[in-house]
LUMTOR-415631 format. One record per residue (C-alpha): residue in three letters; residue number from 1; x, y, z. Coordinates in nm, 3 decimals. Each point is the difference from the previous one (the first is absolute). Layout:
BEGIN
{residuo->ALA | num->NUM | c1->X | c2->Y | c3->Z}
...
***
This chain:
BEGIN
{residuo->MET | num->1 | c1->23.594 | c2->13.893 | c3->16.471}
{residuo->SER | num->2 | c1->0.105 | c2->-0.169 | c3->-0.321}
{residuo->VAL | num->3 | c1->0.145 | c2->0.068 | c3->-0.342}
{residuo->ASN | num->4 | c1->0.073 | c2->0.369 | c3->-0.050}
{residuo->GLY | num->5 | c1->-0.157 | c2->0.075 | c3->0.340}
{residuo->LEU | num->6 | c1->-0.346 | c2->-0.119 | c3->-0.104}
{residuo->HIS | num->7 | c1->-0.230 | c2->-0.223 | c3->0.204}
{residuo->VAL | num->8 | c1->-0.140 | c2->-0.333 | c3->-0.113}
{residuo->ALA | num->9 | c1->-0.353 | c2->0.143 | c3->-0.035}
{residuo->THR | num->10 | c1->0.126 | c2->0.297 | c3->-0.201}
{residuo->ARG | num->11 | c1->0.195 | c2->-0.218 | c3->-0.240}
{residuo->LEU | num->12 | c1->-0.294 | c2->-0.238 | c3->-0.036}
{residuo->LEU | num->13 | c1->-0.244 | c2->0.271 | c3->-0.099}
{residuo->ARG | num->14 | c1->0.243 | c2->0.157 | c3->-0.246}
{residuo->LEU | num->15 | c1->0.045 | c2->-0.340 | c3->-0.164}
{residuo->SER | num->16 | c1->-0.380 | c2->-0.036 | c3->-0.016}
{residuo->LEU | num->17 | c1->-0.049 | c2->0.317 | c3->-0.205}
{residuo->ARG | num->18 | c1->-0.097 | c2->-0.086 | c3->-0.358}
{residuo->PRO | num->19 | c1->0.138 | c2->0.180 | c3->-0.307}
{residuo->ASP | num->20 | c1->-0.333 | c2->0.188 | c3->-0.035}
{residuo->GLY | num->21 | c1->0.053 | c2->0.160 | c3->0.342}
{residuo->ARG | num->22 | c1->-0.259 | c2->-0.207 | c3->0.183}
{residuo->LEU | num->23 | c1->0.056 | c2->-0.247 | c3->0.279}
{residuo->ALA | num->24 | c1->-0.024 | c2->-0.367 | c3->-0.085}
{residuo->LYS | num->25 | c1->-0.360 | c2->-0.125 | c3->0.021}
{residuo->SER | num->26 | c1->0.073 | c2->-0.279 | c3->0.244}
{residuo->PRO | num->27 | c1->-0.245 | c2->-0.094 | c3->0.276}
{residuo->LEU | num->28 | c1->0.307 | c2->-0.104 | c3->0.198}
{residuo->LEU | num->29 | c1->0.180 | c2->0.335 | c3->-0.025}
{residuo->ALA | num->30 | c1->-0.143 | c2->0.158 | c3->0.316}
{residuo->ALA | num->31 | c1->0.076 | c2->-0.310 | c3->0.208}
{residuo->THR | num->32 | c1->0.351 | c2->-0.026 | c3->-0.144}
{residuo->VAL | num->33 | c1->0.077 | c2->0.364 | c3->0.082}
{residuo->ARG | num->34 | c1->-0.114 | c2->-0.057 | c3->0.359}
{residuo->ALA | num->35 | c1->0.217 | c2->-0.312 | c3->0.014}
{residuo->ALA | num->36 | c1->0.294 | c2->0.208 | c3->-0.124}
{residuo->LEU | num->37 | c1->-0.061 | c2->0.259 | c3->0.272}
{residuo->LEU | num->38 | c1->-0.006 | c2->-0.271 | c3->0.266}
{residuo->ALA | num->39 | c1->0.334 | c2->-0.119 | c3->-0.135}
{residuo->ASP | num->40 | c1->0.131 | c2->0.358 | c3->0.007}
{residuo->LEU | num->41 | c1->-0.100 | c2->0.022 | c3->0.367}
{residuo->ALA | num->42 | c1->0.172 | c2->-0.331 | c3->0.074}
{residuo->GLU | num->43 | c1->0.317 | c2->0.116 | c3->-0.177}
{residuo->HIS | num->44 | c1->-0.005 | c2->0.317 | c3->0.207}
{residuo->GLY | num->45 | c1->-0.039 | c2->-0.200 | c3->0.321}
{residuo->ALA | num->46 | c1->-0.340 | c2->0.153 | c3->0.078}
{residuo->LEU | num->47 | c1->-0.181 | c2->-0.332 | c3->-0.041}
{residuo->THR | num->48 | c1->0.123 | c2->-0.332 | c3->0.136}
{residuo->GLY | num->49 | c1->-0.157 | c2->-0.334 | c3->0.069}
{residuo->GLY | num->50 | c1->-0.008 | c2->-0.116 | c3->0.361}
{residuo->ALA | num->51 | c1->-0.128 | c2->-0.303 | c3->0.188}
{residuo->THR | num->52 | c1->-0.321 | c2->0.184 | c3->0.085}
{residuo->GLY | num->53 | c1->-0.057 | c2->0.166 | c3->-0.336}
{residuo->LEU | num->54 | c1->0.117 | c2->0.315 | c3->-0.174}
{residuo->GLU | num->55 | c1->0.242 | c2->0.221 | c3->0.190}
{residuo->LEU | num->56 | c1->0.022 | c2->0.369 | c3->-0.092}
{residuo->ASP | num->57 | c1->0.229 | c2->0.294 | c3->0.034}
{residuo->THR | num->58 | c1->-0.236 | c2->0.290 | c3->-0.074}
{residuo->THR | num->59 | c1->0.275 | c2->0.258 | c3->-0.045}
{residuo->PRO | num->60 | c1->-0.077 | c2->0.157 | c3->-0.342}
{residuo->THR | num->61 | c1->0.222 | c2->-0.132 | c3->-0.277}
{residuo->GLY | num->62 | c1->-0.028 | c2->0.317 | c3->-0.207}
{residuo->PHE | num->63 | c1->-0.171 | c2->-0.185 | c3->-0.285}
{residuo->GLU | num->64 | c1->-0.359 | c2->0.121 | c3->0.026}
{residuo->PRO | num->65 | c1->-0.179 | c2->-0.294 | c3->-0.169}
{residuo->ALA | num->66 | c1->0.176 | c2->-0.248 | c3->0.230}
{residuo->ASP | num->67 | c1->-0.057 | c2->0.220 | c3->0.304}
{residuo->ARG | num->68 | c1->-0.374 | c2->0.016 | c3->-0.074}
{residuo->LEU | num->69 | c1->-0.015 | c2->-0.379 | c3->-0.020}
{residuo->LEU | num->70 | c1->0.210 | c2->-0.030 | c3->0.316}
{residuo->ALA | num->71 | c1->-0.242 | c2->0.227 | c3->0.188}
{residuo->GLY | num->72 | c1->-0.289 | c2->-0.219 | c3->-0.114}
{residuo->VAL | num->73 | c1->0.173 | c2->-0.317 | c3->0.118}
{residuo->ALA | num->74 | c1->0.077 | c2->0.165 | c3->0.335}
{residuo->ALA | num->75 | c1->-0.367 | c2->0.097 | c3->0.041}
{residuo->GLN | num->76 | c1->-0.122 | c2->-0.356 | c3->-0.074}
{residuo->PRO | num->77 | c1->0.280 | c2->-0.227 | c3->0.124}
{residuo->ASP | num->78 | c1->-0.215 | c2->-0.315 | c3->0.002}
{residuo->GLN | num->79 | c1->-0.036 | c2->-0.009 | c3->-0.378}
{residuo->THR | num->80 | c1->0.214 | c2->-0.241 | c3->-0.203}
{residuo->LEU | num->81 | c1->0.243 | c2->0.082 | c3->-0.280}
{residuo->GLU | num->82 | c1->-0.249 | c2->-0.148 | c3->-0.247}
{residuo->TRP | num->83 | c1->-0.272 | c2->0.233 | c3->0.127}
{residuo->TRP | num->84 | c1->0.222 | c2->0.302 | c3->-0.058}
{residuo->VAL | num->85 | c1->0.094 | c2->-0.112 | c3->-0.350}
{residuo->ARG | num->86 | c1->-0.366 | c2->-0.058 | c3->-0.081}
{residuo->ARG | num->87 | c1->-0.168 | c2->0.291 | c3->0.177}
{residuo->GLY | num->88 | c1->0.262 | c2->0.261 | c3->0.086}
{residuo->PRO | num->89 | c1->-0.006 | c2->0.369 | c3->-0.102}
{residuo->ASN | num->90 | c1->-0.001 | c2->0.125 | c3->-0.358}
{residuo->SER | num->91 | c1->0.374 | c2->-0.039 | c3->-0.039}
{residuo->ILE | num->92 | c1->-0.001 | c2->0.056 | c3->-0.376}
{residuo->ARG | num->93 | c1->-0.131 | c2->0.352 | c3->0.059}
{residuo->ASP | num->94 | c1->0.260 | c2->0.057 | c3->0.271}
{residuo->VAL | num->95 | c1->0.293 | c2->-0.119 | c3->-0.212}
{residuo->VAL | num->96 | c1->-0.122 | c2->0.200 | c3->-0.302}
{residuo->ALA | num->97 | c1->-0.007 | c2->0.311 | c3->0.220}
{residuo->GLU | num->98 | c1->0.355 | c2->-0.079 | c3->0.115}
{residuo->LEU | num->99 | c1->0.120 | c2->-0.038 | c3->-0.359}
{residuo->LEU | num->100 | c1->-0.164 | c2->0.326 | c3->-0.104}
{residuo->GLY | num->101 | c1->0.139 | c2->0.182 | c3->0.302}
{residuo->ALA | num->102 | c1->0.350 | c2->-0.128 | c3->-0.070}
{residuo->GLY | num->103 | c1->-0.020 | c2->0.109 | c3->-0.363}
{residuo->LEU | num->104 | c1->0.044 | c2->-0.355 | c3->-0.128}
{residuo->TRP | num->105 | c1->-0.343 | c2->0.009 | c3->-0.162}
{residuo->ILE | num->106 | c1->-0.197 | c2->0.279 | c3->-0.158}
{residuo->ARG | num->107 | c1->-0.376 | c2->-0.015 | c3->-0.054}
{residuo->GLU | num->108 | c1->-0.166 | c2->0.074 | c3->-0.331}
{residuo->ASP | num->109 | c1->-0.247 | c2->0.284 | c3->0.061}
{residuo->GLY | num->110 | c1->-0.345 | c2->-0.121 | c3->0.091}
{residuo->ARG | num->111 | c1->0.074 | c2->-0.369 | c3->-0.051}
{residuo->SER | num->112 | c1->0.118 | c2->-0.302 | c3->0.194}
{residuo->ARG | num->113 | c1->0.305 | c2->-0.026 | c3->-0.220}
{residuo->PHE | num->114 | c1->0.355 | c2->0.046 | c3->0.120}
{residuo->TRP | num->115 | c1->0.342 | c2->0.032 | c3->-0.157}
{residuo->ASP | num->116 | c1->0.321 | c2->-0.111 | c3->0.163}
{residuo->THR | num->117 | c1->0.269 | c2->0.267 | c3->-0.008}
{residuo->GLU | num->118 | c1->0.283 | c2->-0.255 | c3->0.010}
{residuo->PRO | num->119 | c1->-0.107 | c2->-0.274 | c3->-0.243}
{residuo->ALA | num->120 | c1->0.355 | c2->-0.126 | c3->-0.051}
{residuo->GLY | num->121 | c1->0.018 | c2->-0.087 | c3->0.368}
{residuo->VAL | num->122 | c1->-0.327 | c2->-0.193 | c3->-0.022}
{residuo->ARG | num->123 | c1->0.126 | c2->-0.193 | c3->-0.303}
{residuo->ALA | num->124 | c1->0.319 | c2->-0.086 | c3->0.187}
{residuo->ASP | num->125 | c1->-0.203 | c2->-0.116 | c3->0.299}
{residuo->ALA | num->126 | c1->-0.220 | c2->-0.217 | c3->-0.224}
{residuo->ALA | num->127 | c1->0.311 | c2->-0.159 | c3->-0.152}
{residuo->ARG | num->128 | c1->0.140 | c2->-0.056 | c3->0.350}
{residuo->LEU | num->129 | c1->-0.321 | c2->-0.171 | c3->0.113}
{residuo->ARG | num->130 | c1->-0.023 | c2->-0.211 | c3->-0.315}
{residuo->SER | num->131 | c1->0.356 | c2->-0.120 | c3->0.057}
{residuo->VAL | num->132 | c1->-0.077 | c2->-0.101 | c3->0.359}
{residuo->LEU | num->133 | c1->-0.316 | c2->-0.181 | c3->-0.107}
{residuo->GLU | num->134 | c1->0.209 | c2->-0.191 | c3->-0.254}
{residuo->GLY | num->135 | c1->0.241 | c2->-0.117 | c3->0.269}
{residuo->ALA | num->136 | c1->0.248 | c2->0.279 | c3->0.072}
{residuo->VAL | num->137 | c1->0.084 | c2->0.093 | c3->0.359}
{residuo->ALA | num->138 | c1->-0.183 | c2->0.311 | c3->0.126}
{residuo->ASP | num->139 | c1->0.232 | c2->0.295 | c3->0.062}
{residuo->THR | num->140 | c1->-0.188 | c2->0.112 | c3->0.316}
{residuo->PRO | num->141 | c1->-0.264 | c2->-0.146 | c3->0.234}
{residuo->SER | num->142 | c1->-0.248 | c2->0.253 | c3->-0.139}
{residuo->THR | num->143 | c1->0.058 | c2->-0.128 | c3->-0.352}
{residuo->ALA | num->144 | c1->-0.055 | c2->-0.355 | c3->0.124}
{residuo->VAL | num->145 | c1->-0.329 | c2->0.104 | c3->0.165}
{residuo->LEU | num->146 | c1->-0.114 | c2->0.176 | c3->-0.316}
{residuo->ALA | num->147 | c1->0.092 | c2->-0.302 | c3->-0.212}
{residuo->VAL | num->148 | c1->-0.198 | c2->-0.228 | c3->0.232}
{residuo->LEU | num->149 | c1->-0.311 | c2->0.220 | c3->-0.020}
{residuo->LEU | num->150 | c1->0.013 | c2->0.068 | c3->-0.372}
{residuo->GLY | num->151 | c1->0.082 | c2->-0.362 | c3->-0.068}
{residuo->VAL | num->152 | c1->-0.342 | c2->-0.082 | c3->0.144}
{residuo->THR | num->153 | c1->-0.211 | c2->0.285 | c3->-0.135}
{residuo->GLY | num->154 | c1->0.194 | c2->0.123 | c3->-0.305}
{residuo->THR | num->155 | c1->-0.040 | c2->0.324 | c3->-0.194}
{residuo->ASP | num->156 | c1->-0.076 | c2->0.073 | c3->-0.364}
{residuo->ALA | num->157 | c1->0.372 | c2->-0.050 | c3->-0.072}
{residuo->LEU | num->158 | c1->0.078 | c2->-0.280 | c3->0.248}
{residuo->ALA | num->159 | c1->-0.183 | c2->-0.332 | c3->0.006}
{residuo->GLY | num->160 | c1->-0.148 | c2->-0.111 | c3->0.331}
{residuo->GLY | num->161 | c1->-0.114 | c2->-0.323 | c3->0.155}
{residuo->GLN | num->162 | c1->0.343 | c2->-0.111 | c3->0.119}
{residuo->HIS | num->163 | c1->0.059 | c2->-0.149 | c3->0.342}
{residuo->PRO | num->164 | c1->0.322 | c2->0.153 | c3->0.139}
{residuo->THR | num->165 | c1->0.313 | c2->-0.209 | c3->0.031}
{residuo->ASP | num->166 | c1->0.145 | c2->-0.074 | c3->0.341}
{residuo->ALA | num->167 | c1->0.307 | c2->0.203 | c3->-0.097}
{residuo->ASN | num->168 | c1->-0.209 | c2->0.305 | c3->-0.083}
{residuo->LEU | num->169 | c1->-0.197 | c2->-0.026 | c3->0.323}
{residuo->ALA | num->170 | c1->0.322 | c2->-0.039 | c3->0.199}
{residuo->ALA | num->171 | c1->0.134 | c2->0.319 | c3->-0.162}
{residuo->CYS | num->172 | c1->-0.291 | c2->0.209 | c3->0.138}
{residuo->GLY | num->173 | c1->0.195 | c2->0.089 | c3->0.313}
{residuo->SER | num->174 | c1->-0.199 | c2->0.140 | c3->0.291}
{residuo->ALA | num->175 | c1->-0.324 | c2->-0.038 | c3->-0.198}
{residuo->ARG | num->176 | c1->0.053 | c2->-0.375 | c3->-0.046}
{residuo->TRP | num->177 | c1->-0.224 | c2->-0.098 | c3->0.293}
{residuo->LEU | num->178 | c1->-0.316 | c2->0.138 | c3->-0.162}
{residuo->MET | num->179 | c1->0.061 | c2->-0.080 | c3->-0.367}
{residuo->GLY | num->180 | c1->-0.134 | c2->-0.355 | c3->0.016}
{residuo->ASP | num->181 | c1->-0.337 | c2->0.117 | c3->0.133}
{residuo->LEU | num->182 | c1->-0.019 | c2->0.282 | c3->-0.254}
{residuo->VAL | num->183 | c1->0.080 | c2->-0.236 | c3->-0.287}
{residuo->ASP | num->184 | c1->-0.255 | c2->-0.259 | c3->0.117}
{residuo->TYR | num->185 | c1->-0.275 | c2->0.262 | c3->0.015}
{residuo->LEU | num->186 | c1->0.082 | c2->0.158 | c3->-0.336}
{residuo->LEU | num->187 | c1->0.028 | c2->-0.337 | c3->-0.176}
{residuo->ALA | num->188 | c1->-0.334 | c2->-0.108 | c3->0.147}
{residuo->ARG | num->189 | c1->-0.166 | c2->0.323 | c3->-0.114}
{residuo->ARG | num->190 | c1->0.154 | c2->-0.038 | c3->-0.346}
{residuo->ARG | num->191 | c1->-0.141 | c2->-0.353 | c3->-0.029}
{residuo->LEU | num->192 | c1->-0.345 | c2->0.114 | c3->0.113}
{residuo->LEU | num->193 | c1->-0.002 | c2->0.287 | c3->-0.248}
{residuo->ALA | num->194 | c1->0.113 | c2->-0.231 | c3->-0.282}
{residuo->ALA | num->195 | c1->-0.274 | c2->-0.250 | c3->0.087}
{residuo->ALA | num->196 | c1->-0.262 | c2->0.276 | c3->0.007}
{residuo->ALA | num->197 | c1->0.117 | c2->0.125 | c3->-0.340}
{residuo->ASP | num->198 | c1->-0.020 | c2->-0.353 | c3->-0.142}
{residuo->ASP | num->199 | c1->-0.354 | c2->-0.041 | c3->0.138}
{residuo->ALA | num->200 | c1->-0.102 | c2->0.331 | c3->-0.156}
{residuo->ARG | num->201 | c1->0.138 | c2->-0.105 | c3->-0.339}
{residuo->VAL | num->202 | c1->-0.185 | c2->-0.333 | c3->0.019}
{residuo->SER | num->203 | c1->-0.322 | c2->0.179 | c3->0.094}
{residuo->LEU | num->204 | c1->0.039 | c2->0.245 | c3->-0.288}
{residuo->PHE | num->205 | c1->0.062 | c2->-0.288 | c3->-0.242}
{residuo->MET | num->206 | c1->-0.302 | c2->-0.197 | c3->0.122}
{residuo->ASN | num->207 | c1->-0.224 | c2->0.307 | c3->-0.023}
{residuo->SER | num->208 | c1->0.109 | c2->0.049 | c3->-0.360}
{residuo->ILE | num->209 | c1->-0.117 | c2->-0.346 | c3->-0.106}
{residuo->PRO | num->210 | c1->-0.337 | c2->0.032 | c3->-0.181}
***
């Protein structure tokens, strides 16, 4: 658990909600939410790294999105962390359902638009994360984990593309062992997506030349 009793994945998705009530249109969002859930599991002690691979405690954590991912990992123990970040369950849907069930979000009728019922808390969390990304010490391991992930991927309000500092990684507590792999994968995906976007812009420009 983290600030105000919220999990890393929950905080991340709340910070990713745009002012128009829609989730940020980031191709990295789904992978980042899964990465956050893996970190939540590590913080809980349900997921640890051993000499022979991932080690699990399959006792339910009580956080349904994380428990669904944990059950998937238990059913396919030979898969790597990267595989789960890339191809795991639809964790955005699961975390949205959790937020709606907890009353932290409400859905606009008939649309994929949501409104946070505690916007002041989200603004405070955004300020907290911005401060950590600018060099402040994280107040909890969960905040450090969230700063590491959002430092890489960003949101509409927080710039991304940052490699985490050693101090921030060290502050991730029991999730520290997996953060390096998560960061490497997300940074690599970000670079690939940026290169693809650049290629598309060049192609569009060339096709516009008479």
